[in-house]
N, C-alpha and C positions, 0 to 999 in steps of 0.2 A: 503492500500499499503505499502508497508516495504520500506522505504530507506537507502543503506548503501554507504560507500563512491564509491563500487565499480561502482556505479550509477551516482551519482552526476553530472560528465563529462557530460553524454547526453544531461543533462537538460538545460547545463549552453548557451547552444544558444537561449532558448528561456528564457520568462518572468518567472523567478525563483521565483517561491512560497517562501511566507516568512521563513517558518519553514524552510527550508532548506539553510536559509541565515545565516545560525548560525556559528559565527566563534571565537576558531577555530572546524574544522566541527568533531559532535560526534562521538563516535566510529561504530553507530547502531542507529538507527532512523527509526520508524515507524509513517506516517502520513496517515491521512483521505482526505475529500473534503469538509466538513465542517469549516464553520469558528465560533465562538465563540464570544461573545461581553460579553467587560468590562467595566464598569466605575470606579469607586476608587476598587484598588486590596489590599487585606489585605492579610496578611502574619503571619499566627501563626507558633511557635514551640510548638509539643508534646511529647511529652514519656521522656525517662530519659537520655538523650545524647545532653539536653539544657546545653547550654556555652556561657561565655562572648563574645568568637568571634562567635558563632551564632548568639545569638540574636542582637551584633551591625551590623551585616551582615543585617539580617531580617529589621532592621530599615534604612541604610543604601539602602537597595535594592528598600523597599517599598518606599521611597522618590525618589531616581530614575527614579521606574516604574511609580509613579502617576503622578509625574511632567514633565516627557518627552513625548515628542510632536513629535515623530518621524515619518518617511515614507519616507520609499528607495527609492531612488533617479530612478530606473527603476520603481517605482509605482508610480510616481509623476501625472498622469494623471488616474488612475485606478476608482478615485469614490470612492463611497460607496459601502461598502463587505457587501451582506446582511447576516444575520445570522442565525443559528438554533438552539441557545442557549445561556446559559447566565452563566458566569463564578463567582462563589461563594470565590473566594478565592486561596490562596496558603496554604497547610499545610506542614511543614516541619517536620521530625523526621530522629533522627541522630543514630544511636547505641552506638557510645559512645562520653562521655564531656572531653576525652584525649584531651587536647590542645600542646599535646608534637608535634613541627612540626622539620624534620630533615629529612636528606635522605630515600627518601622512603616512608615517609609518605602516606598513602593511599588517593588519591584524586577522588574516582570514586564515581558515583551519579546515580539515575536512577530517571526519569523526567517523569510522566504522566500527561497528557493534556486533560480533556475529554470536550465531544461537550458542556454537560452542570453541574454544580456544582463543584466539589474540586479539584481542582490540586494538586498531590500531588508529593514530593521532597524529597527523600530516600538516605542515606549516611550514612557510617561506618563513618565517622571521618566527625567534626566540618570542613577541607578543603577541603572534598569532596562538602558537604553542601553551601561552597561558589561558588567553581567551578558549581554547578547547578543551585544557585539563577543568575547567570550571562548568563548562558544559556537561563535560564526562562526569563530576563530581554529584551532580542535579541529577543525573540517570539512576546513581546508585541509592535504594531504598531499603531499608532493614525488612528482612524476612524469616521470623520467626529468630533461632540461631545464628543464620546468616543473614547473607545481602541477597538479592535481585537486583536484575536490571529486566525493566518490563519491554514486551513490546518488540523482542529482536528476531530478523535481524535489522539494525539501523543505519541507515546511513543521513550523515549530514553535510551537508557544505556551505558555510558561513561566512560571513563577512559584513562589515557595520556600515551602514549607509553614509551618517555621518562621521569625519575624523575627530571631531573635537566632541565631547557628552560629558561634563562637569559640573562639579561645586562649585561656586566662590562660599570663601570660606572667611570670616569676620573674627580675624584674633585680637582685636584691640580696644572694643567695648568693652569684652569682659573678658579674659584670660583662658586658656585654654594648656595642658600637660601635655607634652609631646605625646606623651602614650593614649590621650584621647584623641590626635591625633591618626595616631597610627590606629586608632580601631577605626576612623572614619576611613582610612583609606583602606582596610581590610573589605569593610562594607564597602567600598567602589569597585574594587575588586571582583566581589559577590557577581554584580553586578552590570560589568564592565565596561566600567566611566574609565574614562584616561587622561582628566582633566584636572586638579588640583589647583585652583587661584586662589592662593593665599592673600587674603586682603589683609595685611599681616599690621600694618600701622593706619592710624586714624587721627582726629584730632583729639580724644581720649587717651593713647598711651602711645609710645613709641619702646614695645616690649623685644624687638630684636636689637643684638649688641651692633654696636658700629665702630669701628675702628676709626674711621676719618672724623667723627665726632662721636667723642665717647660719651661726654654729656649727654646727649640726644637719650642714652640708653639709661644710664643716673639717674636721670631727672624726668624721665618722660613713659619709664616703666611703671605699674603700679607697686610693686616692690620688687626688692633685689631677688627673690624667689620668682617673679614672675616676666622672666623673661627668657627670650631664645639665643644662645648661643650661638656661635658660627656654626660648633660643633653640634647640638643641636638641630640647626638650619640642614647640614649636610646630611644628620643619620636620617630626616625627614625625605630627606631628595631622595637618600638611597633607599626609604622605605617603600616608596613612593615608587621608584623604577623599576625595584622586583617585583611590582604587579603590573607591570606596564601604565604608571602613570605618570605623567609629567606633571611638574611643582611650577606654575608662572607664580612668579609674585605680584604686588599693588603695591607702588609708591605713589598715593593719592596726591597728584598737585594741579593748579595750585591752590585750593580749595581743602577744609576736612586738617585743617596745618595748626591748629591748635599749638598742640603738643611743640611744635619744632620752637615757638615763641617763648617758651621755659627757656630754651638755650639761649635761641637768637633772637631778641624784644625788636631788634635794631630793622629784620627785616617782616615783618609781620604789619598789616591791617588789619583796624578793627578786634583786636583781640582781647576775647573774653567779654564783649560788653553786654551789662547785667543791669536792672530786668529783662529790658527791651531784645534780647538775644534773637529774637524772629525776626528782627528789621534786616538782619545780617550775616544770619545762616539757615539750613536746613531744621539743625538741629543743637542744643549746646555742648560743648563751648563755642563761640563763633574765633574765626582766625582765619585768614587766609595771607596768603606770600604776598607781598605787595609788589603788585609786577611791573610798575613803576622806576624800580632799582638795578640795576646792574648786580648788583650781589645777591639778587634772588635768584637770578638764573645760574651764575655762577654757583652757589650754594646747591641748588637744584641738579644743576650738570654734576655736581660732585657726588651726591648723592645714586647716581646714574652709575656712575664709575664704578663705586662700590660695590654695587650689589646685583650691577650685570656677570662684575667677576666673581659673586658668590654663586648666582644663580645661573647654573649651566645654560637654562634651557631657550632656544631662539627667540622666544617671545616675552616681552617685556612690558605688565601693564603702568601704565602711567595715570591712570584713573581720567580726570578733568572734567570730573562731575558737578553739578548742584553750586558754580561760584557764585554769588551774590556782589549784585553791581553796586550796592548802596554802599559795600564793605569800603570798596577804591573811591567813588564819587565822595566821598566823604571823608576821605583820609588825607590829613593836611601834606605831605610827601607827595600825594598823587594831584594833590590840587594845585601844589606847588610847580610839576612839573609840566601839569596841564597849561596852566599858565605860561611859562616861557617855550612851551609848545606848540602853537593853536592849531596846529596842522592835525593836530593828534588827536583822542579821546579814550575813552576808559577803553572803547571795543579795538581799537589800533592797538593799545598795551597788551590787550590779551592775544590778540593773533599773535603779538611777536612773541611773547612768554611760550605761545605754544610751540613755534615756530620755531626758534631757538632753540628749544629741550627736545623735542621732536627730532632737529638734523642731528643735535647733538647722540642721540639716542642712538641715532644709523650710524653713526664715525664707530661703534662698539659693535658692530654686527647684528643688532638685534632687529627683530619686526616691533613696530609698535603695535599695543592694544589698548584701547581706550574706551571711555565711556561715550555715548553719541552725541554728547552736549558740547565734546569737544570739535566737532567738523559741523552740528545742527544746529547750536546754540551761539555761535561767533562766528567771527569771519574769516576763522584761521580753513588754508585750505592747504595740505600736503601739496608735498614736491611730487611725490609718485601716489599710488593709490596702492601701496603695499600693507599701511595701513589698517590693523584688522579695527571693526569697530563693535562695541558690545551695546546691543542695544535692548531699550526695557521698557520706555515709556509705552509704546504702543505699537500694531503690525502695522500701521503705515511707516515707521522707523524703518522698519525692514526693508519694504520696500523702496523707500526714499534709498536707502543705503547701496543696494543691489543695483539698483540706476543708476547710483555713482559709479559704479563698477570697484566699489568697496566688498572685501571679503567679512563677511556676516556672524558674529556668534549672538544667540537672543536668550535673553534672561527678561523675558515679557514678566515685569511686576505683579500682573495680574492674573498669573496662572502661575509663575516659580518660586517668587519671592514667597521661603517659607517659613518665616519668621512671622508674617501677619497674620492677626485674626484672634491676638492675644490685649488687646484692648490699646488706649495708651498708657503710656509710660510715665506722663511729665505726673507729678503726684496731686496737682492740683488741678488736673481735669479727670472728670469722669464720662469718660466718653471711648469713642475709637479711634484707634492709630487710623494714621492716614491710606494705609493700605488693607486694612480690612475689608472681606470677611477673610475669614480664617478658607487656604487651598486646598480644600480636600486632594487625594489621590486623583479622584476621576475626574476633577478641573484639572490638577496637571498632566494627565494621561490625555485630554481632549484636544490640549494646546500643538496646534502644527504650524511649525515656522514657516513653512512652505506654502499656508494656504495664500490664493489668489496668486500666488507666483507663478508664470505660466511660462513664459522663458525660458530655455534650456540652458543658455549660458547663465543666466542670472541664479539659477537654483545651484550652479557649479562653483556658485560665489559662497551658497552656504555653508560653512564648517562644520556650526550645529549649537547647543545648548548648554545654558546652565540654569542648574537651580541655583538660589540666594538664600544664605543664611547669616542676617545681619544678626547680631548680638548682642541689639539692648536689653533683652528679655533674656537672653540663654547663657548660657556658661555650660561646660562639662556633665555636669548633673543632669541636665535634660537634652543635651543636641542628640543622641538616638533618637529619641523619642518626636526631635520636631525635624529631623531629617527622613529617616525611613521609617514605611517604605513609600511613600512620595516621592523620593529622589528617583527610587527603584521605576516608579512609571516614567520619569522623565528619559528614563536611561535603558529602556525599552522600547520608545519611540524615534530617540536618536538613533539607536543601534538597529531598529528592523524599520523604524517607519513606520507612518500613521497607517497606512494601506498597503494592500498585497499588490501585488502583478497584474492584476486583476483593475485597481482601483474600489475595489471592497474597501472600506475605513472599518479598520476595529473597534468594534465597544468595548466599554466598561463593565458592559455588564458581560461579554465574553470572556474577559481577560480576569475577570474578578478571583476565579479559582485559582488559576498559575497563579497570581502577584501573592494571594492567600498563600496558598505554597512554600512560594519563596519568601515570607514574611516568616514564617516557620522557620523556615530552613536556616536563615540571619539569626532567626533567638537561639536557636540551636547551637549556633556557631558563635553567641557572646555578643550582639550585637540586641541592644533593648530594644527594637522595633517598635513603634504601638498596634494594637491590635486595628484592624479596620472595620470587625462587625463582634457581633455574639460569635464564639465559638458553632453554634446552633447551625449559626448561617453558612459559616467555614464548610460544615460539611452535610451541609445539604443545598447546594449549589442550585440556584436559581429559584429557592422558597421564600428568599427577602426580599427580591424583585417588587416594585411597585406596579399594582394592577393596572 
């Protein structure tokens, strides 16, 4: 039986075969009607493509698979499955040992599981092997005193739709330990996500070590214990790389920079205006780099020089969002500069700042990644269209960016801001937050970055999507529940797409059973993902649907 994304929805209202419960959904799957028994599952690597990434992943997944005792909630009373053959382990072969991880790294794989004998996993790169190992691990379930892979033989050919499938993770408003970041990276790997966008500093704190400006961390971190040393950053980068995840840092300028004023007050405008902070900033504390001062550009470029060396990825995020014109128009230094240069204004100063900073980043060999306001809410025009735009305001922003030839990552706030829905965090305002309501996993799943994009050339410019977790009301005590399983909903649409080859759009009713299984699997692996429904609903697919 050949299973593609076209017919999965037709099976959703029945008890879903385990092989079909893979998350995210493979591009193509063929399956049979037999079941294959397994006890201890050994995984071996053969061929010239062996690498440290692959060998470490094999050890990791061998441990996960053999220690895991997992039965999907829908199968809670299925009994012991009869088997027709025995699995003799999994053989992994990779064409290349090149461990380069960058934009467009090949993550494809082919997986075959016979009724009896050895299963085989083939990939072009180590990172394709990682994705195939995750899929294989999801096929294995408990079966009494042994394990079973149902519906063999199985043949899977798989590759992602989008090259960028990420989480934007804010560690500045509240601090997260390195261990909690590791746990998030683990969960990302279980969902085949590949970008950890580390929003590492903001107005409230500067937790990352700076060797260029040591006082930034000394005065800008919440405490000496709430910091990320160079060593910590390198550990996070390597932990992510071992799981096929790129780490892209964000150093947001020129806005969201109050914390810099603790060390460089002479470079700042509207520093912590109180009580009317809302006139000068999106949230307290206010403060922006003074764009009339060349020293602000020099400072920014030194930050770029330092952290482009620490973070090896080819992409570097410069922020550029939510700048407030009042902050500069009322600044005495800005006013004095403009009085002496009547042919300039705040907009020309801002465009000049962006140009100087982006041009400097280009000299480091990095691609600029920036929030949409940098281009759409200013007069700045990049010298090339190599800039990657992160759009978040509305769907029209996607179409506008594509029409101008820019590569796009969407973090639509209306669907992908996972922090929304907890009300205001300002203690004297008993109301909703600006982005309420809560974004359910169904709302996340229903978003389609390519909606209304019909030009094939423009579709190729869509790099992918990111959910975002802004940390005004979260820290590591609640982060698992804030992110999971909702981020998994985005992960599937970014890997598998919203529709099949025939154009049939998958519905949340069709995918709920598979996401239930993925959520329970993550919980078993130590990720405290929040429940989607009462367990009774998970055990009885379709019975809790709205009539």
